[in-house]
N, C-alpha and C positions, 0 to 999 in steps of 0.2 A: 142800935149801934151798925148793925148791917143792912143795908138796902136792899131792897129786891134783883139787882143789878151792879152793884159797885159800894166803894168804900168810901166815905167823904173824905174830905182834906185834913180835917180836923182831926179825925179818928187815926189817922195814919199818922198825925205827929203826936197824939197820945200814945201809940205802941213805944212798948220799952224797947231802947235802943240798947242797943252791944257795946258800942262805941269802938267795935274790936275792926273793923272792916281796915284802917287807914294807918295800924302799930301792928307790929310782926313781934312774937312771942306773944300774943296774946292767949287767953283760956283754951279757945278754938287747938290751936296748933300745939301749944302745951299738952292738950290729952292728946293729940295725935302722934306724939312727934318719936314715942317708942315702937308705932303702928304701921305707921305709912311714913314714905319718902314724896313731900311735897316739897311744892317750890313755897306755895302763899296758903293761905287758909281761915274762913275767917263762918261768921254767925252776925247778920244782920239787929235781931231782937233776942230779948231777952224770954224764954217759955216755963212761965210759974203756971198751977192749977189754977185756975179762977180768974185767971187774966184777959187781958182784950187781946194779947197774944194768942192763948188758949182758942179762945173764938172764930178769930180770925181759920186759924188749922183747924180747928172740927168744920167750918162749915167746908174748908179746901176739900177736906178729907172725908166727910160722911155728909155732907148736904147737897154734894154736885155740885158747888160754886165754881167750877173749873173757870170762869171768867176773873174771880177772884185773887186765885193762883196767878194768874197773869200782870193781874195789875201788882202785886205783888213781888212778883219777879223783876217789872220795873225799877222800885224803889231799889232791891236789892242791885240791879244794875247801875242803877245812876249811883250806888254807893260804893259801890268796885272801881266804877269808872272814877268818881272821885277822890280815890284812893291813889289813882295812881298807878298799885302795887299788879296790876292785874293786866296791864295794858297790854303786854306779849301773849295772853292766851290766844290759843289760836281754834279754840273747838268748842262750842259747850255740849257737855256730855249727862244725861238725867240719870240721876239710879233709874236700874228697869223695874215695871212690876213684872210678876209672872202674868200671862194670857190669861188666867185665870181671875186674878183678881183687877184686871184690867177691865174684863167683860162686866163684871160686877160694876166698878166702879162709873167706869165708862170713858175713863180717862187715866194717864200719866199727869199726877199733879206735879211729880218734879219737871214733866216736859212740857207741862204748862207754864211754871217758876222761869226755866227757857226760853221759854217766848217770849217771855215780858224782858227779859236780859237782851235777849236777841236785839230785840227792839231799841236798847239805846246802847249796847255794844257793838251791834253790825256783827257778830259772828256765827256760822254756819252751826246748826244743831245736828249731832252725830245722833239718830236713830237705829236701832239694828244691829249696831256694833259691841256692844256692849251686853249682854242679854242674863235674865235670871232663867238656870238651866233647871231650878225646882223650884217647888213650890215650897214655902217654911211662912213657918206661924208669927200672926202680927206681932214685932220687937215689945209691941207697948204694954205684951200679954205677959213678957220672960222675964225674969232677972237677972244680971248684971254677966252670969256664967252663962246660961242658956241663950240667950243674945247673942254671945261670942260664937257658941255653939250649931245655932239654928241657922244660920247666915255661911259657917264655913264650908268655902268651895260653891257656894250656892250662885254664883254667876260665872261666864266665861266668855271670853274676846271673839267673837263669829267673825270677823275681818279686819286682822292686825294689820293687813296692808293702809289700810285706809289712817291707823291711827297711830301708823310706826313714824317718828322723831317730830311726831306733835304735841304743844303744850295745851294739855285738856283740860278744861274747867268742869269736877265733879261736881253734881248740885242734885242736893237733894232738903227735904221741905225742916227736916228736925232731926236736930242732934241728941242722942242722948249719951251711950256708953262710946260711940264711937265704932261699934261694931261693923255696920254696913258698907262705912265709909271705906271701915278698914279690907272688909272682904271683897270690896270692889277694886282698889287699890292692889290686889293680892294682884286678883285676876290681868290685871291693865299692867300690872309690872311684867307680864311674860311678852310685853311690846318692845321691841328693841327703838329705844331712842325715847323713849314716850316721857313725859314728864306731866306730874298730875298735881294740879291745884284744886282746893276744894271750898264751897262757896253753900251753905245752908242758910233757909230761911231765920231762924232759929235754933238758937241752942236749950237746952233745958239745963237746971243748975243741981244733975246728976252726981 
């Protein structure tokens, strides 16, 4: 399915689209409702074990396919633009990696998704304003309760003045319980006048 440098158009078309992006009160928004004060929230694809979406995500996260992340970011950007619900976003904000994991992987997959989105939406990307202040275990290896405690207090805003009064689009690759998104949003909520929307490449059926 995945070539050395890219994913074919027909393979992208075969991925399990969620259909969430155009609609408010979708499953992503309902899952975040009591945890994040958001403007809009969505995920482009549905992640399930053994699926093509899983293979794409694993290629991005574990096989060094940073350019694939950027390609998939463009797909996410096209969906966001097509919905009209994210038109007033000011800044794209990737969920940050701890520097140790960034060093191991060589890139932040969420930042690469943002690069793809930026090609379509023509919005600036904020890097270094939201940071991960401590190393955490992989969320995929934690149960529901441990996912929350694993990332609680893990993020901080380093330059709040750059985000003050802005509508930020918080971008991540996979949403399962929403614990990571909620932890990021808790840190961002300290910034005066900030508004938060959320877009992930995919959502699990957790």
